[in-house]
N, C-alpha and C positions, 0 to 999 in steps of 0.2 A: 464582518469581523471589526475588532477594533485595533487593527494593527498599526494604526497611525498615533496611537496614545503615546504622550511623552510620560516616560517613568521617574519617579522622583529620586533622590538618593537613598541608597540601600543602608540598611543599619550595620552591615559590615562588608568588607571588600569584595570584589569579583574573586570567584575562585578560577576562573578561566578567563583572561580578557580578551580572547578572540570570541565567546558566545556575547549575545545580547541579553539582558536582564529577562526579554521576553522568551528567547529561546530556554534559558534557564529555568524559568518559571514552567514551560513545557515539558524539560525533561524531568523536573522534580515532581510534576504531577502524575506523569506517566509512572515514575516509579512507587511512587506511594499510591496511587490507584491500584497498582497490581499488588502492592504489599497489604493493603488495609481495604482493598473494595473502594469504589466510587462513593458510596454513602458513608464509609467510615471515615473518609479524607475532609478534613475541611481546609477553607481557602487559608486559615492562620497556620496549618501543619505544612501548607504549600509554601507560604511566604518565610516560615521558619528554615525549611529546607533549603531555600535559596539564599535567604539572608539578607531580605528584605522584610520592610513594616508591612502588615497585612494591607494597611491603606496603599501602600504603593502598589500592590498586586493589582488593583482595582483601577490603576493608569494603564494597564496593560491588557487587563481580560475583566469583563462585565461580572463573570463568575465562574464555577465550575463547569457549567454548561458549556460555555463558550470555550474553555480550556479543553475541554473533553472532544467537543467537535472538531477543534483545528487539530489536534491530535490525530483523531480518526480519518478525519478528510485527506490529511496529509499522507495517509497510508494508502490512499486509493486514487485521489484525483490525480496526481502525477501521470500513473499509469494509462487513466482512462484518456488524458488529455494527449496522450502519445498514439492510442488505438488506430486512429485513423492514418497518421502516418506510417504505422507498422503495416498496415493492410495494404497501403499504396504501394510500398516499395517491396513487399514481400511476394516471391514466386510461388502463389499458391497459398491455400488454406493451411497446410502443415507448417509451411515456412513461417506464415503470420502467426500460427500458435505456438510456436518453439520462441520467436523473437519476444512475443508479448509476455510469456512466462518468464523469460529471461530480465525483461523489463520490469516486470513485476517483482520479482525478487529482489532487484536493486532497488525498488522503490520501499520496501519493506526493511530492507537491511539498512537503509541510510536512516529511518528515524528511529524512536526508542522501540526495542524489539517487544516489548510486552505490551504493546497497544492491540496486536491481533488477539491476544488474550480475553481482550474485553469486548471482543464482537457479540458475542452470544449472552451477554448478562442481561438481566432484565433492565437496567436502565438504558442501554443502548437500545434494547429492542423496543422500548415502549416508550421513551422520552420524546415529547413534541419537537425538543430543539435540537434533538440529533437527527430529523427527518432527512436533513440534505444529504448527511454521511448514508443514510438507509438508501436514498434514490441513487447515489452515484455508485455505491456497491452494487446494487441492482442493477446498474446501467452494465458495469463491468463482467458482472456474471453473464449478461446477456450477449456481450461481446466473446466470451469465451465459449459460451453455447453456439452460436453462429458458427465460430470458426471450428470447434470441435466436431459439429455436427457435418460440417463441409469437409473435414480431414478424414472422418472415419471412414473406412471401406463400406463400400456399396451393400445395403442389405444387413448392416450393423443393427443388432437387437435392441440396442441401448437407445433411448430418445437424446435428442442432441441437448435438452434440459439437464438431462442427467451427467452426460460427458462434460457439460460445462462446468457445470457445478463441483464435479469432481476434479478438474484441473484447477479451478479456484481455491479449492482446498488444499490440494498438493501443494501450489504455491505458498499458502498461509502457514503452512506447517514449519517453514522456515525460519518463524519467530521463535521456535523451541529447539532449532538445531545448532551447534556450534558453528561459526563463520571458518569457512575453509575455501580456496581457490576451486573455482569451478562450480561452485554450489549452484547457481544458477543454471547452468548447463547440466547439471544433472537433473535437477527437477522438470527443465524444460523437455529433455530426452524421457523422463518418466511419463508427463502429459502425453507425448506421441503414443507411447506405450497404451497408455490408459485408455485411449481412444479406438484402440487396435491395429495400429500400425505395425506390421512385422519389424523385423530388424533393418532390412535393406530399405524401406519405404522410410522408416523412421530415422535413418543415418543422412538420406536423401532430405528429408525434411529439415533436419539438423543443420545440415551444410547450407541448405538454402537460408535458413534462418540467420545464421550467422553473417551470411553475405547482407542479408536485409538490415541486420543490427550495424554492418560496417557501413552500409548507406546512409543509415540514420547519425551514425557518429562523425562520418564527413559531411554531411549537410546536403548530401544528394537528395534526400528524402524530403516529404513535403511536411516539414516539423509544424506548421501551422494548421494541419488538417484537425478533424475532429471527429469523433466517432458518430 
């Protein structure tokens, strides 16, 4: 990606001085992609929404593909980068699954919330330029499958691949829900139930998951670990 390009002066003043022009381009593009679709959004429309010249936009991004790739990858990669650390500090697969889901909800809520609705569009599914995002999301799905399969009770009739996909989709639905305290915890508990854990086992997994998150937050976890 071209994050080091230097932008030119904008056509009109920045709305929010705390955000860089590059961040504003990403926010504007995310909104327009959801309002009009990827194909129906031009770089000129993105530039107009931000308040910069179209030529200036190209000092931040090479084009729409690069903008969309950064938006999509930012909704997956931070969680994927922490997956190894989560597994390293968690007390078992149920705790790791709970903690991973909470982290993932946080990742999705940090960025533009409409990005998740683009995952299954034809452009995202087929565009060769977006292959890195598809690869990273598949890697994250595999982590969920591994943890879900290991956390499920012995003899569970559903394959780990299906359980992992179900957990991933449960997490991704937060982009359609209003923000409220404890939303990540609710989704994580739902994941534990989806893999077949009873109330007592789910509560134990959630408590251990919260301990894992506290360890990561305090720096005791191996934050440099990778899946």
